C-alpha positions as CSV (number, residue, x, y, z in Angstrom):
1,M,3.8,38.3,31.5
2,D,2.9,39.7,34.9
3,Y,0.0,37.4,35.9
4,T,0.1,33.7,36.5
5,L,-2.8,31.4,37.2
6,I,-1.9,28.2,39.1
7,S,-4.7,25.8,38.1
8,R,-5.8,22.2,37.9
9,K,-7.6,20.6,34.9
10,T,-10.3,18.9,37.0
11,C,-11.0,21.9,39.3
12,H,-14.3,23.6,38.9
13,L,-13.1,26.6,40.9
14,C,-10.2,26.9,38.5
15,Q,-12.5,26.8,35.5
16,E,-14.7,29.5,37.1
17,A,-11.6,31.6,37.8
18,E,-10.4,31.3,34.2
19,A,-13.7,32.4,32.9
20,M,-13.6,35.5,35.1
21,L,-10.1,36.3,33.9
22,A,-11.1,35.9,30.3
23,E,-14.2,38.1,30.9
24,K,-11.9,40.8,32.2
25,G,-9.5,40.4,29.2
26,L,-6.6,39.6,31.6
27,V,-3.6,38.1,29.9
28,Y,-2.0,35.5,32.1
29,L,0.3,32.4,32.0
30,R,-1.6,29.3,33.1
31,L,0.5,26.7,35.0
32,E,-0.9,23.2,35.8
33,V,-0.2,22.5,39.5
34,D,0.0,18.7,39.0
35,E,2.7,18.9,36.3
36,D,5.3,20.5,38.5
37,E,6.4,19.1,41.9
38,N,7.3,22.5,43.3
39,L,3.9,23.9,42.4
40,K,2.2,20.8,43.8
41,K,4.0,21.1,47.1
42,Q,3.2,24.8,47.4
43,Y,-0.3,25.1,45.9
44,T,-2.0,21.7,45.7
45,F,-4.8,22.6,48.1
46,R,-4.9,26.3,47.3
47,V,-5.9,26.3,43.6
48,P,-6.8,28.4,41.8
49,V,-4.1,30.9,42.7
50,L,-3.6,34.1,40.8
51,L,-0.1,35.6,41.1
52,K,1.1,39.1,40.1
53,S,4.8,39.2,39.6
54,G,5.1,36.1,41.8
55,K,3.0,37.5,44.7
56,V,-0.4,35.9,45.5
57,L,-3.4,38.1,44.7
58,L,-6.2,35.6,45.1
59,E,-6.6,31.9,45.9
60,G,-9.5,29.5,46.3
61,K,-12.9,30.7,45.2
62,F,-12.7,33.9,43.1
63,T,-15.6,36.3,43.1
64,E,-16.1,39.2,40.8
65,E,-15.8,41.7,43.7
66,R,-12.6,40.2,45.1
67,L,-11.0,40.0,41.6
68,A,-12.0,43.6,40.7
69,K,-10.7,44.9,44.0
70,K,-7.3,43.0,43.7
71,L,-6.8,44.2,40.1
72,L,-7.4,47.8,41.2
73,E,-4.8,47.5,44.0
74,V,-1.9,46.5,41.7
């Protein structure tokens, strides 16, 4: 799987990002930031974070425009 979403259960921005990804039909692996100490150290204040093959595409508040643009770039 090429896409990974670093997320948090109680994060409304994460929920919005997941809804946008679902709307686009994007298949991704969801990782819970609080369940992994390495992810927590790296991303705790940055979620949601969308990765493509390990590289950050988007973080923080996703917008339709930013998401569409980033998906076209890869």
